DRENBAGU-295450 format. One record per atom (N, C-alpha, C): residue number from 1; x, y, z. Coordinates in pm, whole numbers. Layout:
BEGIN
n;px;py;pz
NUM;X;Y;Z
...
END
This chain:
BEGIN
n;px;py;pz
1;-10051;-945;-6027
1;-10044;-978;-5886
1;-9951;-1097;-5864
2;-9950;-1193;-5955
2;-9863;-1310;-5943
2;-9717;-1268;-5955
3;-9690;-1173;-6042
3;-9552;-1126;-6059
3;-9504;-1057;-5932
4;-9590;-982;-5866
4;-9554;-915;-5741
4;-9522;-1017;-5632
5;-9598;-1125;-5625
5;-9572;-1230;-5527
5;-9440;-1299;-5552
6;-9398;-1307;-5678
6;-9272;-1370;-5711
6;-9154;-1277;-5683
7;-9174;-1147;-5701
7;-9064;-1051;-5687
7;-9050;-999;-5545
8;-9157;-996;-5467
8;-9155;-938;-5333
8;-9049;-1000;-5242
9;-9035;-1134;-5236
9;-8930;-1190;-5149
9;-8789;-1148;-5194
10;-8768;-1135;-5324
10;-8638;-1092;-5374
10;-8609;-947;-5336
11;-8711;-863;-5343
11;-8693;-722;-5304
11;-8666;-710;-5154
12;-8736;-787;-5074
12;-8713;-785;-4929
12;-8572;-832;-4898
13;-8528;-939;-4964
13;-8392;-990;-4942
13;-8288;-886;-4983
14;-8310;-817;-5092
14;-8216;-715;-5138
14;-8209;-599;-5039
15;-8323;-557;-4987
15;-8325;-448;-4890
15;-8254;-490;-4761
16;-8281;-611;-4713
16;-8214;-659;-4591
16;-8063;-672;-4612
17;-8022;-714;-4730
17;-7879;-723;-4761
17;-7815;-585;-4760
18;-7882;-488;-4820
18;-7829;-351;-4821
18;-7818;-296;-4679
19;-7917;-321;-4596
19;-7913;-276;-4457
19;-7797;-342;-4383
20;-7773;-470;-4406
20;-7663;-541;-4340
20;-7529;-484;-4383
21;-7512;-454;-4510
21;-7386;-399;-4559
21;-7362;-260;-4499
22;-7465;-176;-4496
22;-7450;-43;-4438
22;-7419;-52;-4289
23;-7481;-146;-4220
23;-7456;-163;-4077
23;-7311;-202;-4051
24;-7260;-294;-4129
24;-7121;-339;-4111
24;-7024;-228;-4146
25;-7050;-155;-4253
25;-6959;-47;-4292
25;-6960;68;-4192
26;-7070;91;-4125
26;-7078;202;-4030
26;-7055;157;-3886
27;-7004;37;-3866
27;-6983;-14;-3730
27;-6874;65;-3658
28;-6781;125;-3731
28;-6680;209;-3669
28;-6565;134;-3609
29;-6533;18;-3659
29;-6421;-59;-3607
29;-6311;-60;-3712
30;-6199;8;-3681
30;-6089;15;-3776
30;-6006;-113;-3777
31;-5998;-181;-3664
31;-5919;-303;-3652
31;-6013;-421;-3629
32;-6038;-503;-3731
32;-6132;-613;-3712
32;-6080;-722;-3619
33;-5950;-723;-3589
33;-5894;-824;-3500
33;-5857;-950;-3574
34;-5791;-1038;-3502
34;-5750;-1167;-3560
34;-5741;-1268;-3448
35;-5751;-1394;-3482
35;-5739;-1501;-3384
35;-5598;-1559;-3391
36;-5536;-1577;-3274
36;-5404;-1637;-3267
36;-5412;-1762;-3182
37;-5334;-1862;-3220
37;-5330;-1989;-3148
37;-5248;-1972;-3021
38;-5307;-2004;-2906
38;-5238;-2002;-2777
38;-5247;-2141;-2717
39;-5189;-2160;-2600
39;-5182;-2293;-2539
39;-5319;-2359;-2522
40;-5421;-2284;-2481
40;-5551;-2344;-2454
40;-5649;-2338;-2569
41;-5609;-2289;-2685
41;-5701;-2276;-2798
41;-5669;-2150;-2875
42;-5771;-2075;-2910
42;-5753;-1951;-2986
42;-5789;-1831;-2900
43;-5724;-1719;-2927
43;-5748;-1596;-2854
43;-5765;-1483;-2955
44;-5866;-1398;-2932
44;-5890;-1282;-3018
44;-5792;-1173;-2980
45;-5715;-1126;-3078
45;-5618;-1020;-3057
45;-5661;-900;-3139
46;-5673;-784;-3074
46;-5719;-664;-3143
46;-5870;-664;-3154
47;-5920;-585;-3244
47;-6063;-578;-3265
47;-6128;-475;-3177
48;-6257;-464;-3186
48;-6332;-362;-3114
48;-6402;-417;-2990
49;-6383;-543;-2959
49;-6450;-603;-2844
49;-6350;-612;-2730
50;-6385;-553;-2617
50;-6304;-561;-2496
50;-6356;-679;-2411
51;-6273;-732;-2322
51;-6319;-847;-2241
51;-6447;-820;-2163
52;-6474;-699;-2121
52;-6594;-670;-2044
52;-6718;-645;-2127
53;-6705;-644;-2259
53;-6820;-615;-2346
53;-6920;-730;-2351
54;-6872;-851;-2338
54;-6960;-968;-2345
54;-6979;-1020;-2203
55;-7103;-1017;-2157
55;-7133;-1062;-2021
55;-7182;-1206;-2028
56;-7112;-1293;-1956
56;-7150;-1434;-1951
56;-7208;-1460;-1813
57;-7334;-1504;-1804
57;-7394;-1528;-1673
57;-7330;-1647;-1603
58;-7337;-1646;-1471
58;-7287;-1758;-1393
58;-7373;-1881;-1423
59;-7312;-2000;-1427
59;-7393;-2119;-1453
59;-7490;-2145;-1338
60;-7605;-2198;-1371
60;-7706;-2229;-1270
60;-7657;-2342;-1180
61;-7696;-2339;-1052
61;-7652;-2448;-964
61;-7715;-2580;-1008
62;-7640;-2685;-988
62;-7688;-2819;-1026
62;-7782;-2868;-917
63;-7905;-2908;-952
63;-7998;-2955;-849
63;-7952;-3089;-791
64;-7992;-3115;-667
64;-7958;-3241;-602
64;-8028;-3355;-675
65;-7963;-3470;-684
65;-8028;-3583;-753
65;-8149;-3632;-675
66;-8248;-3677;-748
66;-8369;-3732;-687
66;-8339;-3870;-629
67;-8407;-3909;-519
67;-8385;-4043;-467
67;-8436;-4149;-563
68;-8380;-4267;-553
68;-8424;-4377;-641
68;-8570;-4410;-611
69;-8634;-4481;-699
69;-8777;-4508;-688
69;-8811;-4587;-561
70;-8726;-4678;-516
70;-8757;-4760;-399
70;-8712;-4700;-268
71;-8638;-4592;-269
71;-8585;-4534;-147
71;-8680;-4428;-91
72;-8692;-4426;40
72;-8773;-4324;106
72;-8679;-4216;158
73;-8723;-4092;159
73;-8635;-3986;211
73;-8612;-4005;361
74;-8495;-3961;408
74;-8462;-3974;549
74;-8545;-3878;632
75;-8583;-3923;750
75;-8657;-3836;842
75;-8560;-3781;944
76;-8582;-3659;982
76;-8488;-3608;1081
76;-8510;-3474;1116
END
């Protein structure tokens, strides 16, 4: 039983590694792409990711600052 406890994490790691390798090999991307230096930084050229594939949510609105501890809110 002690030997099984020592070997089990290694077997799980080996299985997960095999699954990761198979996943990458079967991803179906012939051109992995490359990064090129442009004026504002780096840009991905080629590859299997199109600009619309990654959705970036709009930033949340910034809340109004709270009044200082000694100030009372305006009435009106």
